[in-house]
C-alpha atoms as a printed R data frame, in Angstrom:
   type eleno elety resid chain resno       x      y       z
1  ATOM     1    CA   MET     A     1 172.295 51.495 144.507
2  ATOM     2    CA   LEU     A     2 169.095 50.278 145.519
3  ATOM     3    CA   ASN     A     3 167.468 53.291 143.603
4  ATOM     4    CA   THR     A     4 169.314 52.482 140.689
5  ATOM     5    CA   LEU     A     5 168.444 48.964 140.367
6  ATOM     6    CA   ILE     A     6 164.574 49.884 140.772
7  ATOM     7    CA   ILE     A     7 164.951 52.514 138.211
8  ATOM     8    CA   LEU     A     8 166.773 49.697 135.650
9  ATOM     9    CA   VAL     A     9 163.864 47.654 136.391
10 ATOM    10    CA   ILE     A    10 161.209 49.771 135.473
11 ATOM    11    CA   ILE     A    11 163.159 50.503 132.015
12 ATOM    12    CA   VAL     A    12 163.262 46.465 131.318
13 ATOM    13    CA   CYS     A    13 160.059 46.531 132.135
14 ATOM    14    CA   VAL     A    14 158.541 49.249 129.896
15 ATOM    15    CA   LEU     A    15 160.989 48.157 127.192
16 ATOM    16    CA   ALA     A    16 159.440 44.554 127.027
17 ATOM    17    CA   LEU     A    17 155.677 46.455 127.552
18 ATOM    18    CA   ILE     A    18 156.897 48.114 124.127
19 ATOM    19    CA   GLY     A    19 158.242 45.168 122.625
20 ATOM    20    CA   THR     A    20 155.522 43.009 123.227
21 ATOM    21    CA   LEU     A    21 152.762 45.609 121.797
22 ATOM    22    CA   PHE     A    22 154.636 46.151 118.899
23 ATOM    23    CA   VAL     A    23 154.786 42.537 117.841
24 ATOM    24    CA   THR     A    24 150.773 42.382 118.674
25 ATOM    25    CA   LYS     A    25 150.048 46.307 117.226
26 ATOM    26    CA   LYS     A    26 148.876 45.245 114.043
27 ATOM    27    CA   LEU     A    27 145.920 42.728 112.944
28 ATOM    28    CA   ASP     A    28 147.289 39.969 110.724
29 ATOM    29    CA   ASP     A    29 144.619 38.821 108.494
30 ATOM    30    CA   THR     A    30 147.125 35.750 107.128
31 ATOM    31    CA   TYR     A    31 147.743 34.693 110.848
32 ATOM    32    CA   GLU     A    32 150.781 32.315 111.098
33 ATOM    33    CA   ARG     A    33 151.828 30.661 114.114
34 ATOM    34    CA   LYS     A    34 155.427 30.152 113.001
35 ATOM    35    CA   LYS     A    35 155.760 34.058 111.917
36 ATOM    36    CA   SER     A    36 154.306 34.855 115.128
37 ATOM    37    CA   PHE     A    37 156.797 32.765 117.068
38 ATOM    38    CA   SER     A    38 159.341 33.757 114.937
39 ATOM    39    CA   SER     A    39 158.570 37.197 116.036
40 ATOM    40    CA   LEU     A    40 158.727 36.726 119.592
41 ATOM    41    CA   THR     A    41 161.454 34.452 119.113
42 ATOM    42    CA   TYR     A    42 163.890 37.539 117.900
43 ATOM    43    CA   ILE     A    43 162.362 39.759 120.718
44 ATOM    44    CA   TYR     A    44 163.294 37.512 123.501
45 ATOM    45    CA   PHE     A    45 166.280 35.211 122.441
46 ATOM    46    CA   LEU     A    46 168.103 38.555 120.505
47 ATOM    47    CA   GLY     A    47 166.461 41.217 122.958
48 ATOM    48    CA   LEU     A    48 167.355 39.735 126.241
49 ATOM    49    CA   PRO     A    49 170.834 39.356 126.168
50 ATOM    50    CA   ALA     A    50 170.901 43.048 124.577
51 ATOM    51    CA   ILE     A    51 169.104 43.947 127.961
52 ATOM    52    CA   ILE     A    52 170.978 42.079 130.176
53 ATOM    53    CA   LEU     A    53 174.450 43.412 128.331
54 ATOM    54    CA   VAL     A    54 173.132 46.934 129.207
55 ATOM    55    CA   SER     A    55 172.311 46.001 132.732
56 ATOM    56    CA   VAL     A    56 175.354 44.927 133.265
57 ATOM    57    CA   LEU     A    57 177.014 47.933 132.055
58 ATOM    58    CA   ILE     A    58 175.299 50.520 133.957
59 ATOM    59    CA   TRP     A    59 175.969 48.560 137.173
60 ATOM    60    CA   VAL     A    60 179.914 47.992 136.428
61 ATOM    61    CA   PHE     A    61 180.153 51.904 135.189
62 ATOM    62    CA   ILE     A    62 177.681 53.513 138.018
């Protein structure tokens, strides 16, 4: 069980890294603070519940 949780944590960390790199990937000549905040809001407030849901489903069914 502990190995499963460790693997799950590694997967979540990798997904967070990929999401962060995706948002910061391109240079924006017309940088807008609101646009950047909006992008991060989507990642953390929409992505986090999805990750938690997947984590719980994996935990329940494994």
